[in-house]
Backbone as a chain_set.jsonl record, in Angstrom:
{"seq": "MARSLVIVESPAKAKTINKYLGRNYSVKASYGHVMDLPKKEFGIPLPDDAPAGDPENYFVPTLETIPGKTKVISELKKAAKDADAIYLAGDPDREGEAICAHLAQQLGRNKTERKKIFRVMFNEITAKAIKAAFDKPAQVDTNLVDAQQA", "coords": {"N": [[27.839, -16.964, 17.116], [25.444, -14.455, 17.363], [24.382, -12.237, 14.887], [23.624, -8.813, 14.133], [21.373, -7.473, 11.88], [21.545, -5.074, 9.31], [19.915, -2.695, 7.447], [20.115, -0.895, 4.63], [19.449, 1.692, 2.003], [21.01, 1.618, -0.246], [23.42, -0.348, -2.137], [26.004, 0.541, -2.245], [26.27, 2.155, 0.015], [25.888, 0.129, 1.903], [28.179, -1.309, 1.745], [30.171, 0.514, 2.607], [29.33, 1.164, 5.191], [29.313, -1.293, 6.394], [31.953, -1.62, 6.863], [32.454, 0.102, 8.948], [30.99, -0.893, 11.061], [31.701, -3.537, 11.581], [32.3, -7.055, 12.234], [30.072, -8.16, 13.722], [27.914, -7.219, 12.491], [25.643, -7.529, 9.925], [25.302, -6.085, 6.865], [22.948, -5.132, 4.549], [21.277, -4.231, 1.466], [18.279, -2.549, 0.435], [17.746, -1.701, -1.971], [16.206, 0.74, -2.453], [12.75, 1.564, -2.461], [10.266, -1.017, -1.432], [7.729, -1.597, -1.435], [4.643, -0.273, -2.978], [1.957, 1.746, -3.998], [-0.704, 0.096, -5.805], [-0.616, 0.195, -9.333], [-2.891, 0.009, -10.953], [-5.21, 0.555, -9.323], [-4.485, 2.714, -7.719], [-4.281, 2.166, -5.103], [-6.141, 3.032, -3.227], [-9.073, 2.013, -2.208], [-12.408, 2.704, -2.223], [-14.94, 1.874, -0.087], [-18.461, 1.043, -0.765], [-20.104, 1.535, 1.424], [-18.902, 3.671, 2.801], [-18.59, 5.999, 5.388], [-19.921, 9.302, 5.218], [-17.931, 12.215, 5.41], [-15.968, 11.152, 7.2], [-13.157, 10.571, 6.461], [-10.847, 9.431, 7.403], [-11.179, 6.807, 8.139], [-11.916, 5.384, 5.944], [-10.132, 5.92, 3.863], [-7.726, 4.024, 3.452], [-4.716, 3.26, 2.42], [-3.76, 0.589, 0.103], [-1.189, -1.435, -0.247], [1.426, -2.973, -2.403], [3.79, -5.388, -3.14], [6.549, -4.188, -5.056], [6.983, -4.878, -8.351], [9.653, -7.111, -9.166], [10.975, -6.815, -6.757], [10.531, -8.974, -5.121], [12.556, -10.916, -4.804], [14.574, -9.484, -3.586], [13.297, -8.836, -1.085], [12.966, -11.496, -0.125], [15.616, -12.325, 0.149], [16.309, -10.572, 2.218], [14.563, -11.406, 4.288], [15.596, -13.882, 4.67], [18.107, -13.258, 5.74], [17.311, -11.937, 7.904], [16.323, -13.877, 9.594], [18.263, -15.254, 11.189], [19.203, -13.086, 12.663], [19.928, -11.355, 15.536], [18.922, -8.8, 16.002], [17.305, -6.157, 14.11], [18.207, -3.488, 12.305], [17.017, -0.726, 10.779], [18.054, 1.299, 8.415], [17.293, 3.39, 6.628], [17.231, 6.449, 4.401], [17.306, 9.676, 6.049], [14.788, 10.955, 5.698], [11.342, 11.425, 4.638], [10.771, 9.54, 2.652], [12.696, 7.589, 3.115], [11.769, 6.881, 5.564], [9.408, 5.772, 5.104], [10.284, 3.546, 3.483], [11.578, 2.102, 5.426], [9.429, 1.585, 7.185], [7.904, -0.14, 5.545], [9.629, -2.231, 5.141], [9.938, -3.153, 7.732], [7.289, -4.035, 8.056], [7.266, -6.11, 6.117], [9.316, -7.824, 7.079], [8.34, -8.583, 9.574], [6.309, -10.397, 9.172], [4.801, -13.543, 9.362], [6.238, -14.673, 11.478], [7.387, -16.609, 14.166], [8.917, -15.84, 16.242], [9.243, -12.755, 17.447], [11.465, -10.279, 16.133], [13.668, -7.886, 17.315], [13.149, -4.798, 16.083], [14.609, -1.89, 14.938], [15.046, 1.659, 14.25], [17.41, 3.472, 12.701], [19.248, 6.529, 12.29], [21.26, 8.607, 10.313], [23.135, 11.441, 9.234], [25.282, 11.582, 7.835], [27.95, 9.49, 6.466], [29.992, 8.39, 8.362], [32.366, 6.943, 10.664], [31.846, 8.125, 13.325], [29.26, 9.27, 13.131], [27.731, 7.061, 12.458], [28.057, 5.434, 14.74], [27.0, 7.091, 16.769], [24.21, 6.96, 15.916], [23.659, 4.247, 16.247], [23.98, 4.042, 19.02], [21.723, 5.268, 20.006], [19.138, 4.028, 19.19], [15.912, 3.995, 17.561], [12.381, 4.051, 16.915], [10.39, 3.405, 13.999], [9.027, 6.312, 12.632], [5.786, 6.847, 12.527], [4.196, 9.021, 11.946], [5.789, 10.476, 10.053], [5.812, 8.571, 8.061], [3.152, 8.542, 7.401], [2.987, 11.188, 6.297], [4.511, 10.804, 4.029], [2.868, 9.068, 2.656], [0.8, 10.702, 2.136]], "CA": [[27.493, -15.689, 17.601], [24.414, -13.889, 16.625], [24.74, -11.009, 14.315], [22.576, -7.965, 13.881], [21.186, -7.109, 10.461], [21.325, -3.607, 9.102], [19.284, -2.534, 6.087], [20.163, 0.567, 4.057], [18.749, 1.712, 0.809], [21.907, 1.431, -1.492], [24.524, -1.247, -1.899], [27.266, 1.234, -2.053], [26.259, 2.498, 1.398], [26.033, -1.015, 2.665], [29.624, -1.678, 1.736], [30.814, 1.458, 3.39], [28.785, 0.987, 6.62], [29.717, -2.514, 7.003], [33.367, -1.461, 7.28], [32.553, 0.763, 10.289], [30.184, -1.628, 12.097], [32.441, -4.71, 11.973], [31.857, -8.394, 12.017], [28.891, -8.471, 14.425], [26.713, -6.702, 11.772], [25.666, -7.837, 8.496], [24.641, -4.862, 6.178], [22.259, -5.474, 3.238], [20.557, -3.048, 0.79], [16.863, -2.898, 0.02], [17.671, -0.988, -3.285], [15.15, 1.727, -2.495], [11.333, 1.159, -2.066], [9.987, -2.356, -1.763], [6.316, -1.572, -1.664], [4.108, 0.952, -3.436], [0.489, 1.707, -4.381], [-0.879, -0.499, -7.086], [-0.785, 1.158, -10.488], [-4.198, -0.11, -11.462], [-6.284, 1.126, -8.487], [-3.87, 3.823, -6.937], [-4.099, 1.802, -3.856], [-7.153, 3.639, -2.244], [-10.27, 1.635, -2.532], [-13.431, 3.442, -1.373], [-16.057, 1.08, -0.031], [-19.776, 1.639, -0.936], [-20.729, 2.021, 2.714], [-18.022, 4.563, 3.568], [-19.364, 7.047, 6.051], [-19.536, 10.59, 4.658], [-17.294, 13.068, 6.473], [-14.919, 10.437, 8.038], [-12.158, 9.96, 5.472], [-9.653, 8.52, 8.138], [-11.793, 5.37, 8.425], [-12.032, 4.637, 4.705], [-9.026, 6.057, 2.842], [-6.596, 3.365, 3.931], [-3.997, 2.754, 1.247], [-3.412, -0.773, -0.05], [0.248, -1.386, -0.902], [1.827, -4.199, -2.921], [5.293, -5.44, -3.487], [6.928, -3.689, -6.285], [7.572, -5.952, -9.288], [11.069, -7.246, -9.234], [11.489, -6.696, -5.539], [10.254, -10.066, -4.325], [13.877, -11.558, -4.566], [15.212, -8.581, -2.516], [12.596, -9.185, 0.106], [13.219, -12.979, 0.264], [16.905, -12.39, 0.707], [16.439, -9.898, 3.51], [14.002, -12.221, 5.28], [16.632, -14.957, 5.052], [19.182, -12.58, 6.556], [16.74, -11.446, 9.181], [15.926, -15.193, 10.242], [19.183, -15.557, 12.028], [19.642, -12.04, 13.241], [19.365, -10.98, 16.845], [18.199, -7.517, 15.971], [17.218, -5.62, 12.836], [18.389, -1.949, 12.357], [16.495, -0.106, 9.634], [18.919, 2.623, 8.239], [17.067, 4.135, 5.371], [17.691, 7.776, 4.432], [16.665, 10.407, 7.063], [13.733, 11.734, 5.141], [10.019, 10.808, 4.676], [10.859, 8.28, 1.806], [13.438, 6.515, 3.869], [11.058, 6.528, 6.708], [8.408, 4.831, 4.419], [10.924, 2.345, 3.134], [11.702, 1.331, 6.709], [8.132, 0.979, 7.618], [7.525, -1.233, 4.676], [10.64, -3.358, 5.438], [9.471, -3.753, 9.133], [6.054, -4.832, 7.86], [7.671, -7.328, 5.467], [10.215, -8.621, 7.951], [7.651, -8.934, 10.692], [5.302, -11.277, 8.705], [4.927, -14.996, 9.522], [7.36, -14.962, 12.46], [6.946, -17.204, 15.475], [9.585, -15.09, 17.368], [9.342, -11.355, 17.018], [12.595, -9.707, 16.126], [13.688, -6.535, 17.661], [13.371, -4.013, 14.877], [14.928, -0.522, 15.308], [15.305, 2.617, 13.195], [18.611, 4.334, 13.085], [19.374, 7.572, 11.291], [22.586, 9.382, 10.321], [23.147, 12.338, 8.119], [26.633, 11.411, 7.034], [28.428, 8.147, 6.641], [31.196, 8.485, 9.061], [32.275, 6.212, 11.915], [31.386, 8.867, 14.495], [27.82, 9.459, 12.956], [27.075, 5.804, 12.606], [28.144, 4.941, 16.209], [25.98, 7.897, 17.491], [22.925, 6.574, 15.621], [23.486, 2.98, 16.931], [23.932, 4.311, 20.502], [20.326, 5.713, 20.275], [18.147, 3.524, 18.088], [14.54, 4.553, 17.817], [11.336, 3.313, 16.201], [9.778, 4.119, 12.796], [8.092, 7.493, 12.919], [4.605, 6.651, 11.744], [3.724, 10.345, 11.463], [6.493, 10.722, 8.862], [5.366, 7.565, 7.065], [1.783, 9.075, 6.965], [3.288, 12.285, 5.508], [4.963, 10.387, 2.696], [1.79, 8.437, 1.931], [-0.32, 11.712, 1.718]], "C": [[26.535, -14.995, 16.688], [24.911, -12.514, 16.068], [23.429, -10.16, 14.273], [22.421, -7.606, 12.364], [20.827, -5.645, 10.281], [20.91, -3.476, 7.691], [19.317, -1.14, 5.725], [19.535, 0.432, 2.757], [19.623, 1.289, -0.383], [23.061, 0.526, -1.149], [25.8, -0.639, -1.741], [27.298, 1.779, -0.5], [26.457, 1.347, 2.267], [27.497, -1.382, 2.767], [30.408, -0.748, 2.679], [30.662, 1.238, 4.941], [29.184, -0.173, 7.235], [31.298, -2.377, 7.452], [33.51, -0.782, 8.745], [31.886, -0.006, 11.343], [31.004, -2.874, 12.56], [31.63, -6.068, 11.772], [30.557, -8.769, 12.701], [27.598, -7.953, 13.827], [26.849, -7.3, 10.411], [24.791, -6.703, 7.768], [24.208, -5.268, 4.797], [21.656, -4.213, 2.759], [19.172, -3.495, 0.453], [16.682, -2.447, -1.487], [16.441, -0.111, -3.442], [13.767, 1.077, -1.948], [11.116, -0.308, -2.416], [8.48, -2.507, -2.018], [5.83, -0.259, -2.255], [2.659, 0.739, -3.717], [0.312, 0.855, -5.631], [-1.135, 0.469, -8.121], [-2.233, 1.242, -10.932], [-5.248, 0.613, -10.578], [-5.765, 2.316, -7.672], [-3.92, 3.511, -5.557], [-5.185, 2.297, -2.779], [-8.553, 3.139, -2.656], [-11.335, 2.353, -1.632], [-14.78, 2.531, -1.335], [-17.377, 1.721, -0.163], [-20.389, 2.135, 0.222], [-19.837, 2.924, 3.51], [-18.83, 5.696, 4.062], [-18.888, 8.368, 5.578], [-18.855, 11.408, 5.825], [-16.289, 12.407, 7.412], [-13.812, 9.821, 7.216], [-11.026, 9.087, 6.238], [-9.994, 7.183, 8.325], [-11.956, 4.743, 7.148], [-10.93, 4.929, 3.665], [-7.774, 5.384, 3.497], [-5.858, 2.846, 2.668], [-3.662, 1.325, 1.286], [-2.008, -0.675, -0.689], [0.548, -2.931, -1.393], [3.294, -4.292, -3.127], [5.651, -5.008, -4.902], [7.491, -4.798, -7.171], [9.078, -6.0, -9.319], [11.659, -7.162, -7.899], [11.231, -7.957, -4.456], [11.551, -10.838, -3.879], [14.621, -10.757, -3.467], [14.569, -8.882, -1.149], [12.845, -10.598, 0.676], [14.606, -12.946, 0.801], [17.08, -11.644, 2.034], [15.743, -10.697, 4.595], [14.853, -13.336, 5.65], [17.707, -14.548, 5.918], [18.66, -12.359, 7.921], [16.493, -12.712, 10.148], [16.954, -15.521, 11.349], [19.782, -14.31, 12.82], [19.027, -11.867, 14.669], [18.477, -9.709, 17.003], [18.272, -7.099, 14.535], [17.277, -4.199, 12.931], [17.958, -1.483, 10.876], [17.184, 1.182, 9.389], [18.558, 3.288, 6.911], [17.348, 5.642, 5.553], [16.841, 8.518, 5.503], [15.688, 11.442, 6.47], [12.387, 10.854, 5.047], [10.011, 9.55, 3.732], [11.622, 7.333, 2.474], [12.665, 6.005, 4.892], [10.006, 5.409, 6.239], [9.036, 3.533, 3.998], [11.198, 1.476, 4.424], [10.5, 0.775, 7.323], [7.726, -0.238, 6.846], [8.501, -2.453, 4.937], [10.227, -3.938, 6.847], [8.229, -4.569, 8.963], [6.403, -6.25, 7.102], [8.473, -8.302, 6.342], [9.55, -9.224, 9.178], [6.465, -10.032, 10.411], [5.771, -12.781, 9.034], [6.016, -15.354, 10.534], [6.809, -15.493, 13.776], [7.56, -16.411, 16.544], [9.71, -13.687, 16.693], [10.771, -10.802, 17.232], [12.581, -8.405, 16.681], [14.076, -5.662, 16.402], [13.479, -2.495, 15.353], [15.168, 0.338, 14.007], [16.499, 3.363, 13.615], [18.819, 5.368, 11.82], [20.715, 8.249, 11.423], [22.548, 10.216, 9.155], [24.451, 12.342, 7.309], [27.144, 10.011, 7.328], [29.877, 8.206, 7.046], [31.107, 7.553, 10.303], [31.554, 6.821, 13.175], [29.692, 8.992, 14.33], [27.087, 8.116, 13.068], [27.032, 5.2, 13.99], [27.087, 5.711, 16.947], [24.527, 7.328, 17.189], [22.699, 5.18, 16.234], [23.537, 3.021, 18.398], [22.49, 4.662, 20.897], [19.412, 5.301, 19.204], [16.694, 3.936, 18.507], [13.598, 3.594, 17.125], [10.955, 4.105, 14.882], [8.934, 5.149, 13.242], [6.822, 7.559, 12.011], [4.091, 7.996, 11.214], [4.464, 10.771, 10.117], [6.156, 9.938, 7.783], [3.924, 8.023, 6.553], [1.963, 10.318, 6.011], [3.694, 11.821, 4.159], [3.803, 9.719, 1.986], [0.702, 9.547, 1.389], [-0.096, 12.165, 0.294]], "O": [[26.714, -14.923, 15.472], [25.702, -11.792, 16.675], [22.319, -10.685, 14.362], [23.444, -7.467, 11.693], [19.973, -5.075, 10.96], [21.504, -4.094, 6.807], [18.691, -0.28, 6.344], [19.119, -0.651, 2.344], [19.146, 0.715, -1.362], [23.623, 0.589, -0.055], [26.682, -1.244, -1.132], [28.367, 1.794, 0.109], [27.118, 1.473, 3.297], [27.966, -1.739, 3.848], [31.228, -1.219, 3.465], [31.586, 1.153, 5.75], [29.408, -0.206, 8.445], [31.741, -3.059, 8.376], [34.421, -1.026, 9.537], [32.203, 0.217, 12.511], [31.01, -3.221, 13.741], [30.519, -6.132, 11.246], [29.944, -9.725, 12.226], [26.487, -8.1, 14.336], [27.922, -7.533, 9.854], [23.637, -6.488, 8.139], [25.018, -5.7, 3.977], [21.522, -3.239, 3.5], [18.92, -4.676, 0.215], [15.684, -2.742, -2.144], [15.721, -0.203, -4.437], [13.755, 0.185, -1.1], [11.606, -0.827, -3.419], [8.034, -3.416, -2.718], [6.485, 0.77, -2.086], [2.188, -0.397, -3.668], [1.192, 0.916, -6.489], [-1.794, 1.481, -7.885], [-2.759, 2.312, -11.239], [-6.133, 1.253, -11.146], [-6.572, 2.91, -6.957], [-3.653, 4.4, -4.747], [-5.085, 1.977, -1.595], [-9.193, 3.841, -3.439], [-11.126, 2.552, -0.435], [-15.554, 2.44, -2.288], [-17.512, 2.867, 0.267], [-21.163, 3.088, 0.137], [-19.946, 2.985, 4.734], [-19.631, 6.294, 3.344], [-17.686, 8.624, 5.508], [-19.186, 11.273, 7.003], [-15.805, 13.057, 8.339], [-13.582, 8.615, 7.305], [-10.419, 8.171, 5.683], [-9.119, 6.39, 8.673], [-12.147, 3.527, 7.166], [-10.835, 4.21, 2.67], [-6.894, 6.069, 4.019], [-6.422, 2.033, 1.936], [-3.306, 0.812, 2.347], [-1.77, 0.134, -1.586], [0.016, -3.913, -0.876], [3.959, -3.267, -3.278], [5.037, -5.488, -5.855], [8.372, -5.554, -6.761], [9.712, -4.959, -9.493], [12.859, -7.425, -7.818], [11.603, -7.963, -3.283], [11.632, -11.334, -2.755], [15.21, -11.331, -2.551], [15.274, -9.154, -0.177], [12.912, -10.777, 1.892], [14.815, -13.51, 1.874], [17.895, -12.034, 2.869], [16.225, -10.71, 5.728], [14.876, -13.745, 6.81], [18.206, -15.317, 6.741], [19.338, -12.529, 8.934], [16.471, -12.556, 11.369], [16.541, -16.036, 12.389], [20.754, -14.476, 13.557], [17.865, -12.166, 14.943], [17.581, -9.546, 17.831], [19.134, -7.562, 13.788], [16.428, -3.637, 13.623], [18.577, -1.896, 9.895], [16.92, 2.137, 10.12], [19.443, 3.701, 6.16], [17.656, 6.091, 6.657], [15.757, 8.041, 5.837], [15.786, 12.64, 6.734], [12.405, 9.666, 5.37], [9.292, 8.594, 4.02], [11.213, 6.173, 2.431], [12.766, 4.817, 5.196], [9.797, 4.367, 6.86], [8.401, 2.486, 4.131], [11.037, 0.256, 4.411], [10.489, -0.314, 7.897], [7.266, -1.235, 7.404], [8.055, -3.601, 4.92], [10.204, -5.157, 7.021], [8.062, -5.622, 9.579], [5.896, -7.319, 7.439], [8.253, -9.512, 6.282], [10.038, -10.19, 9.765], [5.779, -10.47, 11.334], [6.948, -13.135, 8.969], [6.665, -16.382, 10.341], [5.913, -14.919, 14.394], [6.979, -16.238, 17.616], [10.198, -13.519, 15.576], [11.267, -10.833, 18.358], [11.547, -7.746, 16.574], [15.142, -5.801, 15.803], [12.605, -1.954, 16.031], [15.433, -0.159, 12.912], [16.601, 3.835, 14.747], [18.605, 5.086, 10.641], [21.23, 8.436, 12.525], [21.997, 9.815, 8.13], [24.625, 13.01, 6.29], [26.79, 9.421, 8.349], [30.812, 8.097, 6.251], [30.05, 7.369, 10.907], [30.819, 6.165, 13.914], [28.947, 8.826, 15.296], [26.012, 8.014, 13.659], [26.068, 4.528, 14.356], [26.318, 5.108, 17.695], [23.717, 7.23, 18.111], [21.594, 4.941, 16.721], [23.137, 2.035, 19.018], [22.081, 4.376, 22.022], [18.956, 6.11, 18.397], [16.39, 4.171, 19.676], [13.968, 2.468, 16.791], [11.2, 5.305, 14.754], [8.147, 4.948, 14.167], [6.789, 8.189, 10.955], [3.588, 8.05, 10.091], [3.851, 11.33, 9.207], [6.157, 10.407, 6.646], [3.604, 7.864, 5.374], [1.203, 10.48, 5.056], [3.248, 12.41, 3.174], [3.754, 9.798, 0.759], [-0.074, 9.351, 0.453], [-0.871, 12.966, -0.228]]}, "num_chains": 1, "name": "protein.A"}
């Protein structure tokens, strides 16, 4: 039987949420952010030919995997391989949204078969709140991710 993968930020949340979701779900933790701006360049290269007055076309952040998170990403990719769907359940704030966007980017790489990736949010870890979130899955809010990047 195919299982759905749920990714939360903390292992403590993963354990609790797993109790509410049951055996058709595998709940894993990302342990927070998995990608960030490079410390050396601040992640925003400015090309020599950047057009003046058009910052949206040349201020594109470059992100890299946070040192020490390669193993976490590898484990999440392995878990995602056999999942029929992936639910990103980061915190309901702009940091959580960015974490979900970066996870979606990482888990979507090198796939011959695109998995269904959803965003679920809940403000409390109760059976009722989690059920409500999974009844109405959404997509990552790119506007909120942009706000976090700014």
